[in-house]
Structure formats: structure tokens, C-alpha cells
C-alpha positions in Angstrom: 0.3 0.1 0.0 1.3 3.4 -0.9 2.2 5.8 2.3 -0.5 8.8 2.3 0.6 12.0 1.1 2.7 13.5 4.1 1.0 16.0 7.1 1.6 19.7 6.2 3.0 20.7 9.1 5.3 18.2 9.7 8.1 16.3 7.2 9.5 13.7 9.7 9.1 10.1 9.0 6.5 10.0 12.0 3.7 11.6 11.2 4.1 10.1 7.9 3.1 6.7 9.1 0.8 8.0 11.7 -1.3 9.3 8.7 -1.2 6.0 6.9 -1.7 4.1 10.3 -5.4 6.3 11.4 -6.2 6.0 7.6 -5.8 1.9 7.5 -7.2 1.4 11.1 -10.4 3.6 9.7 -10.5 1.3 7.0 -10.3 -2.2 9.1 -11.9 -1.3 12.3 -13.6 2.2 12.4 -14.4 3.3 15.5 -11.8 1.5 17.7 -8.8 1.6 18.8 -5.8 2.0 16.2 -3.5 -0.8 17.4 0.6 -1.3 16.9 2.7 -3.9 18.2 6.1 -4.9 19.1 6.9 -8.3 20.0 10.1 -9.0 22.4 11.1 -12.5 23.8 12.9 -12.3 27.1 15.2 -15.0 26.0 18.2 -13.3 27.8 19.5 -9.4 27.8 17.1 -7.1 25.5 19.5 -5.2 23.9 19.5 -2.0 22.4 18.8 -3.6 18.8 15.4 -4.9 20.4 14.5 -1.3 21.8 14.1 -0.2 17.8 11.4 -2.5 17.8 9.7 -0.7 20.3 10.5 2.6 19.7 9.7 2.9 16.0 5.8 1.5 17.0 5.6 4.0 20.1 6.5 7.2 18.2 4.0 6.5 15.7 1.2 5.7 18.7 2.4 8.6 20.6 2.0 10.5 17.7 -1.6 9.2 16.8 -2.2 10.1 20.7 -1.4 13.5 20.4 -3.6 13.7 17.1 -6.6 12.5 19.7 -7.0 8.8 18.7 -7.2 6.2 21.3 -4.2 4.0 20.3 -3.2 1.0 21.8 0.6 -0.2 21.9 0.9 -3.8 22.5 4.3 -5.3 24.2 3.8 -8.7 23.0 6.2 -10.6 26.0 7.0 -13.8 23.6 7.8 -15.8 26.9 6.1 -19.1 25.5 9.0 -19.0 23.5 11.8 -22.3 23.8 15.1 -21.5 25.6 17.3 -22.2 23.1 20.9 -21.4 24.1 22.4 -20.4 27.4 23.5 -16.6 26.7 27.4 -15.6 27.3 27.8 -13.3 30.0 25.6 -13.5 31.8 25.4 -13.1 35.8 24.2 -15.8 38.0 24.5 -18.8 35.5 26.2 -21.4 34.5 26.6 -24.0 32.0 23.9 -26.3 33.8 21.1 -24.1 32.2 21.8 -26.2 29.4 19.6 -28.8 30.7 16.4 -26.4 30.5 16.8 -26.2 26.3 13.7 -26.7 25.1 11.9 -25.5 28.0 9.5 -22.8 28.1 11.2 -19.7 28.7 9.1 -19.1 31.9 9.8 -22.6 32.9 13.5 -22.0 32.7 14.9 -21.0 36.4 16.3 -17.1 37.0 19.7 -16.1 37.4 21.3 -17.0 40.6 20.2 -14.2 43.1 17.4 -12.7 41.0 14.5 -11.2 42.4 12.3 -12.6 39.8 10.4 -16.0 39.9 11.8 -17.4 36.4 14.3 -16.2 33.3 11.8 -14.5 31.5 10.3 -12.6 34.3 14.1 -11.7 34.9 15.1 -10.2 31.9 11.7 -8.2 31.4 12.0 -6.6 34.9 15.0 -4.6 33.4 12.9 -3.6 29.8 9.9 -2.9 31.8 12.3 -0.5 33.8 13.7 1.3 30.7 10.8 1.6 29.4 9.2 3.6 32.3 12.0 5.7 32.1 11.9 6.3 28.5 8.0 7.4 28.4 6.8 4.4 26.8 3.3 3.9 27.2 2.3 0.1 26.7 -0.3 -2.8 27.5 2.3 -5.9 28.5 0.9 -9.4 27.0 2.6 -12.3 28.5 2.4 -14.9 25.8 3.0 -17.9 28.5 -0.6 -16.2 29.8 -2.3 -16.1 26.6 -1.6 -20.2 25.5 -1.6 -21.7 29.2 -5.5 -20.0 30.0 -6.6 -21.2 26.6 -6.7 -17.9 25.5 -6.3 -19.3 21.8 -7.8 -22.3 21.7 -9.8 -21.0 19.0 -7.1 -20.2 16.9 -5.1 -23.3 17.5 -8.2 -25.4 16.6 -8.9 -23.7 13.6 -5.0 -23.4 12.4 -5.4 -27.5 12.7 -8.3 -27.6 11.0 -6.4 -25.7 8.0 -3.2 -27.3 8.6 -3.2 -28.4 5.2 -3.4 -25.1 3.4 -0.9 -23.1 6.0 1.2 -26.0 4.8 0.7 -25.6 0.8 1.5 -21.5 1.7 5.0 -23.1 3.7 5.7 -25.2 0.8 6.2 -22.4 -1.3 9.3 -21.4 -0.1 10.9 -24.6 1.4 12.3 -25.3 -1.9 14.2 -21.5 -1.8 17.9 -21.5 -0.9 17.7 -19.7 3.1 19.0 -16.5 2.6 23.1 -16.3 4.0 23.1 -16.1 8.1 24.6 -13.1 9.3 27.6 -13.2 11.7 26.7 -14.2 14.9 26.7 -10.8 17.7 30.4 -12.4 19.1 32.0 -12.3 15.6 31.4 -8.8 15.2 34.6 -6.0 16.1 33.2 -5.2 19.4 33.8 -1.2 19.3 31.5 -0.7 16.3 29.5 -3.7 16.8 25.4 -4.0 14.9 23.2 -5.3 17.0 20.8 -7.5 15.3 17.3 -7.6 16.7 17.6 -11.4 17.3 14.1 -12.6 18.6 12.8 -8.8 18.0 9.7 -9.9 17.1 9.7 -13.4 18.3 11.4 -16.8 18.3 15.2 -16.5 17.2 14.9 -19.3 14.3 11.9 -19.3 12.1 9.9 -22.2 12.7 7.3 -22.9 10.7 6.6 -26.7 12.3 7.3 -30.0 10.3 5.7 -32.8 8.4 6.0 -36.8 9.8 4.0 -39.8 8.7 1.1 -38.1 10.4 1.2 -35.1 8.6 1.9 -31.7 8.9 1.1 -30.2 11.7 1.9 -26.1 13.2 1.6 -26.7 16.9 4.1 -28.3 19.3 3.3 -29.8 22.7 5.3 -29.1 25.7 5.8 -32.5 27.0 4.4 -33.4 30.2 7.0 -35.3 31.6 10.3 -33.3 31.0 9.0 -29.9 30.0 10.6 -29.4 26.4 8.8 -29.1 23.3 11.2 -31.9 21.5 7.7 -33.4 20.5 6.5 -34.8 17.3 3.2 -35.1 16.7 2.2 -38.4 15.8 -1.7 -38.7 15.4 -4.7 -36.1 15.4 -8.5 -36.0 15.4 -10.6 -33.1 13.6 -13.3 -34.1 15.1 -12.8 -35.1 18.3 -9.2 -32.7 18.7 -7.9 -35.6 19.9 -3.8 -35.3 19.6 -1.2 -37.9 20.4 2.4 -37.0 21.0 6.1 -38.2 21.3 8.7 -36.9 22.7 12.3 -37.4 21.0 13.8 -37.2 24.7 12.4 -39.3 26.8 10.4 -41.3 24.9 7.0 -39.9 26.8 3.6 -40.4 25.0 0.6 -38.7 25.4 -2.7 -38.6 24.6 -5.1 -35.2 25.0 -8.1 -33.1 24.3 -6.4 -30.1 22.3 -10.1 -28.4 22.9 -8.6 -28.8 26.7 -5.1 -29.0 26.3 -3.0 -25.8 26.9 1.0 -26.4 27.2 1.6 -26.0 23.4 2.2 -23.3 21.4 1.5 -22.4 17.2 4.8 -22.6 15.7 6.3 -19.1 15.2 5.6 -18.3 11.6 2.1 -19.7 12.1 1.9 -17.8 15.8 2.6 -14.0 14.6 0.5 -13.8 11.8 -2.7 -15.5 14.5 -1.4 -12.5 16.5 -2.1 -10.1 13.8 -5.6 -11.3 13.1 -6.6 -12.2 16.9 -5.0 -8.2 18.1 -6.6 -6.8 15.1 -2.6 -5.1 14.5 -2.6 -2.3 12.2 1.3 -1.5 12.6 3.9 -3.7 13.8 8.0 -3.2 12.1 10.4 -6.2 11.5 13.6 -6.3 11.5 15.5 -7.1 8.5 15.9 -11.1 9.7 12.1 -11.0 9.3 12.0 -9.7 6.1 13.6 -11.2 4.0 11.9 -13.6 1.3 10.6 -16.6 2.6 10.5 -15.1 6.4 8.7 -14.3 8.8 6.4 -11.5 8.1 6.7 -11.8 4.1 5.2 -15.6 5.0 2.8 -14.4 7.6 1.4 -11.9 5.4 -0.1 -15.0 3.4 -1.0 -17.1 6.5 -3.1 -14.3 7.9 -5.8 -14.4 5.6 -6.8 -18.2 6.9 -7.4 -16.2 10.6 -9.8 -13.6 8.9 -6.9 -11.0 8.9 -4.6 -8.8 6.9 -1.0 -8.3 7.5 0.2 -4.8 9.3 1.8 -1.9 8.1 5.3 -3.2 8.5 8.6 -1.0 8.2 11.6 -3.2 8.2 14.1 -1.5 10.1 18.1 -1.4 10.4 20.4 -2.8 12.7 21.1 -0.5 15.4 25.2 0.4 15.7 27.3 0.8 18.9 30.7 1.9 19.3 32.7 2.0 22.8 31.5 -1.6 23.8 35.0 -3.2 24.4 35.5 -0.4 27.2 32.1 -1.7 28.7 32.8 -2.2 32.2 30.1 -5.0 32.4 30.1 -7.6 30.2 26.5 -8.8 29.2 27.7 -11.0 26.7 28.8 -7.8 25.0 25.2 -6.8 24.2 24.4 -3.0 26.0 21.1 -2.9 26.9 18.5 0.0 27.3 19.4 0.1 30.8 23.4 0.5 30.3 22.5 3.4 28.1 20.1 5.2 30.6 22.9 4.7 33.2 24.9 7.3 31.3 22.3 9.3 28.8 19.2 11.0 29.5 16.0 9.8 28.0 15.8 12.5 26.0 18.7 11.7 24.1 18.5 7.9 23.2 14.8 8.9 22.7 16.2 11.2 20.2 18.7 9.1 18.5 15.7 6.8 17.5 13.0 9.5 16.8 15.7 11.5 14.1 16.4 8.4 11.8 13.7 6.3 9.6 13.7 3.0 10.7 15.3 1.6 7.6 18.2 3.9 8.2 21.1 2.5 10.5 22.1 4.7 13.8 25.0 4.3 15.9 24.9 4.7 20.0 28.2 6.1 22.0 29.3 4.7 24.4 32.7 5.9 23.9 34.3 9.6 23.7 31.7 10.4 20.3 28.8 10.2 23.4 29.8 13.8 24.2 30.2 14.9 20.3 26.3 13.6 20.6 25.4 15.9 23.6 27.0 18.8 22.0 24.7 18.1 18.7 21.9 17.6 21.1 22.6 20.7 23.3 22.7 23.0 19.6 19.4 21.8 18.9 17.7 22.7 21.9 19.0 26.2 21.5 17.6 26.5 18.3 14.2 24.8 19.4 14.3 27.9 21.7 15.5 30.5 19.4 12.7 29.0 17.0 15.5 28.5 14.6 15.0 24.8 14.1 14.5 22.8 11.2 10.8 21.1 10.5 11.8 18.0 11.1 14.6 18.5 13.7 11.7 20.5 15.6 9.7 17.0 15.2 12.2 14.9 16.6 13.4 17.3 19.4 9.7 17.6 20.4 8.9 13.6 20.6 12.6 12.9 22.4 11.4 15.5 25.5 8.0 15.0 25.3 5.1 12.4 24.6 1.2 12.7 24.5 1.1 11.9 28.2 3.7 15.3 28.9 6.7 16.9 29.0 10.0 13.7 30.3 11.7 15.1 33.1 15.1 16.8 32.4 18.1 18.4 34.0 16.7 22.2 35.2 20.3 23.6 34.2 21.4 21.4 31.5 25.2 21.9 31.1 28.1 20.5 28.3 28.2 17.0 29.1 31.7 17.1 28.0 32.2 19.7 30.9 30.3 17.5 33.5 32.1 14.4 32.2 35.6 16.3 32.9 34.6 18.0 36.5 33.5 14.4 37.3 36.7 12.9 36.3 39.2 15.2 38.3 36.6 15.4 41.2 36.5 11.6 41.7 32.3 12.6 42.9 33.4 14.4 45.7 29.8 16.5 45.7 31.8 19.8 47.4 33.8 19.9 45.0 32.2 19.2 42.4 29.6 22.1 43.4 32.4 24.6 43.9 33.9 23.8 40.4 30.6 23.9 38.7 29.5 27.7 40.4 32.7 29.4 39.1 32.1 28.1 35.3 29.5 31.3 35.9 30.3 33.0 38.7 27.5 35.4 37.8 25.0 32.8 38.3 26.4 30.0 40.5 24.6 27.3 41.2 23.3 26.3 44.4 23.0 22.9 44.5 23.5 20.0 42.4 20.2 19.2 41.9 19.9 21.9 39.2 22.4 20.0 36.8 20.8 16.1 38.0 20.4 13.9 36.3 22.9 14.8 33.6 25.2 14.6 36.4 25.2 11.6 37.4 25.0 10.3 33.9 28.2 11.8 33.1 29.8 10.4 36.1 28.9 6.8 35.5 30.4 7.4 31.4 33.4 8.5 33.5 33.7 5.4 35.8 32.1 2.9 33.3 33.5 3.8 29.9 36.6 5.5 30.0 39.8 3.4 30.5 41.9 4.1 34.1 45.0 4.9 31.6 43.0 7.8 30.2 41.3 9.2 33.4 42.8 12.3 34.7 44.8 12.9 38.1 46.1 16.0 38.7 50.1 16.4 40.1 50.4 16.8 44.2 53.5 18.1 43.8 55.4 20.3 40.9 57.5 18.8 38.5 60.2 20.7 39.3 62.7 19.1 37.0 60.5 20.3 33.9 60.4 23.5 35.5 63.7 24.3 35.6 64.6 23.2 32.3 62.4 25.3 30.4 63.5 28.5 28.3 62.5 32.1 28.7 59.5 32.2 26.1 58.1 29.1 27.7 58.7 30.4 31.4 57.0 34.3 30.2 53.8 32.0 28.5 53.4 30.8 32.5 54.0 34.2 34.0 51.2 35.3 31.8 48.9 32.5 32.4 49.4 32.8 36.4 49.3 37.3 36.5 45.7 36.4 34.6 43.5 33.8 37.0 42.4 36.0 39.3 40.6 38.1 36.9 39.9 35.7 34.4 38.0 33.1 36.8 35.2 31.9 35.1 35.0 29.4 31.7 34.5 32.1 29.0 37.4 34.2 31.1 40.1 31.0 31.2 39.1 30.2 27.8 39.9 33.5 26.7 43.4 33.6 29.0 44.9 30.2 27.4 43.9 30.7 24.0 45.0 34.3 24.2 48.7 33.8 26.1 50.3 32.9 22.7 48.7 35.6 21.1 50.6 38.0 23.2 53.6 36.7 22.9 53.4 37.0 19.9 52.4 40.5 19.4 49.3 40.1 19.0 45.9 41.4 21.1 44.5 38.8 23.4 41.4 39.6 21.5 42.9 39.1 17.6 40.5 36.7 16.0 41.6 33.7 14.2 41.7 35.9 10.6 43.8 38.7 11.7 46.4 35.5 12.6 49.3 33.9 11.5 49.2 29.9 10.7 51.9 29.5 13.3 49.7 30.7 16.5 48.4 27.6 16.2 50.9 25.8 16.3 52.2 28.5 19.1 48.7 27.1 21.1 48.8 23.2 20.9 52.8 24.1 22.3 51.6 25.9 25.0 49.0 23.4 25.4 50.8 20.3 25.9 53.1 22.3 28.5 50.2 23.3 31.0 48.7 19.6 30.6 52.2 18.4 31.4 52.2 20.2 34.3 49.2 19.7 35.4 48.7 16.3 35.0 51.7 14.8 33.8 50.4 14.2 30.2 50.1 15.6 26.6 46.5 16.0 26.8 43.5 16.3 29.3 40.2 17.8 30.2 39.3 21.3 28.4 42.3 23.5 30.3 39.6 26.3 31.5 37.6 23.2 32.8 40.5 21.9 34.4 41.9 25.1 35.9 39.1 25.5 37.5 39.0 22.1 38.7 42.4 22.3 40.3 41.9 26.0 41.7 44.0 29.1 41.7 46.0 28.3 44.3 47.0 24.8 43.2 47.2 26.2 39.5 49.6 28.5 40.5 52.2 26.2 42.7 52.4 23.5 39.9 52.6 26.0 37.4 55.9 27.2 39.3 54.9 30.5 41.4 
């Protein structure tokens, strides 16, 4: 279906999808709430690639709410999926968890020490907490609860009755060569990883059932003896719904009435389209793994008709890249989660990263120094929005980042530059009295009265310094002057230090010190400290770099460090004078 003409008020991708979804909902289900959906499998840590599965429909749903329509965002927790493998790097687990492979995720013990009753609830809880922080409103549906309570009984019996039709659809694709599988995440370079949405819209492996001597069946019982899905249906009677299965794990066999039996589920390629029809889903995105020819989203578009429904509008979403993973201190199998990101960045920034790119555009989330540049970009946009100078698409992305239909997300009252807060946190090692002193001196005309004015951004920057900056890159201010270096300096170098020391008192603010440290080499070369780059010869830049390197060596014993104005404020006037040889 072609996308409806874009809104005249905005030009962003969210508005265009909202136009289409509203129109399609009115056609399919007039007068009913608009239904958008996501699917997440809590088979392990739910990572930032999976988050796109939620943020894409969330943003569309929120736009629809803003327009006054009733909308439901369903998150289907695929917790009745089989446990396929023991994920790497999950604290509180060991090789013994492999004995549970084949059981539903809700029947697998949670990692040791968890406060939750099972594996699925343990990993679901972390995601629920992150979504709350991100302002994502949703209706959660446990597939374990749906299946074990018999909610889908009619749909299961219908699928079994029409199993030959389902088999015929699936058979169109079985002879086609499967697309080459992408490498596992563990094979990707950790500093520049792409997070594939494994299990993003259901099972990680696209199961379509199997055909045996008794024929094809789109249903898998869980064995009453071992609890696993290593079963084969050996007989089924459409009239009585009598079903017999045998377990290949332990040889257990059982005959049940499917009209009363609630310990099994439809195979994935049938389960997903069944739910589209059951819930009346209008919009649900899917990752590239579900969008290739013969994959679940494509095949589901045909199978959904057997259940009397239509395939949702379903854009394919691209991978999410991660930079700086190698520097992460906590290992979760090398896969960062939304909670990891929210530890170091405010919800607004994370929402913005997903809102500003179309679903089919990849982007990166930074855990390294790049986060400082992203924050600079965000603050610049924030300023343009305040001035009324932002472009329409940028304004729309900003609006979706800072608020939902329910209202504004909590924000830092006084958002100082992230790189400045990170530098101060680095230098002070979290000492609050020192931090308050330094931040107050950044703008003496408007000093901070409490650190709460710069929270939570300060806390995020401090967490980034403590968890993602290697120890050898941390800033440690010298305790004593480097007397040998000071004695070895020639007269021009000594003069530059005198000029700096003499100007400290009159320039003790962030802007003032910036002017001073850049101005010293200009004055030494016979120019005014206010001279602009256009008025200066190129060699002034070289002189400035040499001067900065000297200051870093004398203050922190390295060639580089935090921005010098911030570093000077952090060290304090008296200590700076002493370390610079006064």
C-alpha cells in the first residue's frame, strides 16, 4: 500500500506513518482504538537493537495519541518461546542452565540471586524499567498467560483444521535457498558492533513446524514429562480434537484433547500472523531478519488471511550500531541494553537517536568519547528550538524526544555541557563539595546553589567516566610541581606561564579562562589577546598547541586531558599557581 501524502505541518517519518496508520485503522476497524504492536523475547538481555522494535511503534502511537485518537501499543512478551541456548556473560548462570533448553522461557530458573521467579521475568523486568524511564506507554501481553489460559484455543483448533492450507503456503518457500545467515554478534568487532534484533519480533529461529508420517502440524506440545518442546505430533483427529504426541527426549507419549489442552503453542510462522488477526494489529515493524523472502513477516502476510485478518503496515528497521563496547566495564555477553545506555545518557537523548532516523536508516549509539559530540549536537538543537530556528523535521524529532502525549519527560533544570560535567566528574572523582565549587565557578554571575540543578545529567556523565573511560585515560592532577620540567624551560615558555598566572584572578570563569589560555600565545607573538583567527598567522595555532601541551604536562603529567579551562577551575587557583611554578 502506498504511503499517504505527508502531513503539511511536519515532514518527519513518524507523521507520515501516523497518517497511513490512522487511515488504515479507519478502513479496517472504524470506531475502534488503533492497535500498534511490538514483540520481545526475554530469552536474555534485551538489547538496544531490540529497542528499535519498541521505539518505532511507540513514536507512531504517540503521534496518533497527540492527534486525539485512542491507540493501544501492545508489547507481546514472547515468554512462551523455547529456551534455545545459554547466553554468554549472564551473571548468575553456568553450563547447568543448558539442561533447560527446549522448555518455555517462563519454566527456566532465573539467574542465581535474581528477585524474579523465572528466566523470562528476570529479563523482562529490566526492560520494563527502562521503558518507564523512556516514557513508553504500552499494554504488555504475556504469551505464556495467553496460551496456558486457553485464550487462543479457537485459533489453535482453526490452525489445525486448516493445516493443509498453511502447509501449502509454507511449502512455496521451503524449496527456495535460504538467505545466508549473518555472523553471530560475538563475531562482530566489539568497537563497532551492529545489534541484530535477534528475537525482536518473536523467535530467533523461524520455525514453521514439521511434516512427519502423520502429516504437517503447526502446533508443538510441551512434554508433560520433561517440559520440553522436543515433541512430534503422531496423530490428530479433527472431529474429536484428540492429539497424540511423543517426546524425542525421553520417549514419553501422551494423548490429549486439544480442545482442553493448554500446554503447547503454534509454531512461530503461524503464531505471529494468528496474533495479528486476533489483536487487530494495524502497525508492527520487523527487523531485516524477519523481512527477507520466505521469512516470517512475508509468509505471515499470506497465513494471516486463514485467520481472517490482514498483515499490518510493517516497515523494516535497520540495525543499531554501537561504538565503544570494548570499554564497557560490565559484560552482558558484549551486548549493551537500554539500561546500560540510560546509565550514561538522559532519556531525551536516547529517544532522539531513535526518532531522528527513519526505521530503515541505521545509526550508532555511543559508549565512547563520541557521546560528548552527540550531547553537543543535542544541546545545539535544544538551543535552536528555544530560538525558533530549528528546521521542521529537527523540531519534530526534538519534540518527540522531550515529551510524549502524556507530557514532558523529567529533565535536567540547568543542562551544562556533558563534556564539562564529565571532565569535572573525572577530576573530582565524585567529591560533591568539589564538584559544586567548580561548577559554580563556571559562571560566577549565576552560581549553582545545589547539584540537583545539574542532575540527572551530572550523574549520567559521572557514570560514563566511571564505567566507560579506561583507567589510563582518567585525569589525575599532580600533587607536587614537576620541578625538573620547570627548571628546563626556556625564557619564552617561562614567560607564557607568568602571563597565565598573572591573568588567573581576572579571568576566573569558564569563558574568562578560555580567553586567557588561547590569548597567551597571541600576546607573546605581539598580537592582541582578542585577535581573531583571520587576523593571525598559521603558526599561532602551533604555538597554542605547544603551550597547551606544556600546561597538561605540568598539571596532569600527560600531553592531553580535559579542556584546559575546566581543568584549571577544577584544580583551583592556588594549586594551579603552585604547579605552574609560582
